[in-house]
N, C-alpha and C positions, 0 to 999 in steps of 0.2 A: 271659627268655622260657623257659617250660617247654613241652617238646614230648613228646607221647606218640607211640610208634612201635610198629608191628605187629612181632611176632617174625618173623624171616626176613629182616629188613632190617638185619642187623648191620653191614655195610659202610657203609651210609648213616648209621647211628647213630654210628659211630666218626668219620666225616668231619664230622658236625655238632658233635660234642663237641670235635673239634680246632679248630673255628671259634668255640668259646665258648658253645655252646648247652647247656642242661641237657636231656638226652634220657633218657626212661625207657620201658621196655616197659610196655604197658598192663596187664600182670598184676602189676606190682611198684610201681605208683604209684597211689594211690587219692584224689588230690586233683584239682581242676580243672586242665586244661592249656590253653595258649593255642592249640595246634595239634595235630592228630593226623595222622600220616603212615601211609599204608597202601598195599598193592599192589592190583592189580586183583581179587584174590580176596576183598577185604573187601566186605561187603554190609550196609549199615545195617539193613535189615529182618531180618537174621539175628541181630541182637544180642538177647540175653536181657535184658529190662528188669526182671527180678525183683529179688531182693535183692542181686544182683551189682553192685557199684559200680565195676568196672574201667573202663568207658567211660561208663556212664550219668551219672556226676557231671560229666563233661566236656561231653557233648553237650547236657545240659539247660542252659538259660539261667539263670545264677545272678546275681541282682540285684547282689551286692556285687563281682562279677568285672568288672574294667574293660572288657573287650571284649564282654561280654554273650553269650558263646558261644565255641565252638571252631571254628577254621578247619580244615576237612578237606582234606587234600592227597593226591592220588593220586601215588605215586612212579613210576608206569608211564611210561616214555619220557621221564623228566626227569633232567637232570644235577643235580649238587649245587649248581651256580650258579643254575640255574632254581628249585630248591626254596628256596634262600636268598632269592632275589628275591621269591618268593611270600610267604615268612615276613615279610620286611621291609616289604612293601607291603600285606600281608593281602588280596591279590587275585591272580588268575591272569594277568591281562593289564592293560595300561593302559586306563583308561576313555576316554581321548581320544587 
């Protein structure tokens, strides 16, 4: 699983890498990611969708990508265990 992460979440990045995840800052990885972790200051409408591919390539649904999109996860008020559960289940909470 490849995870994009917003700068400023260095501690979370290190913890996820310790658990075996491949984690990259959004400004250093230009391929589709499975999930993107951000803090409460991230706002999708603020993204520049011009020629900048930093996050655009991940948010767009890519036909050959197995998950057909990126899972957006807010790190606000979540522990590393909660974030890992979201990553593994691809949902914020159980459906049933």
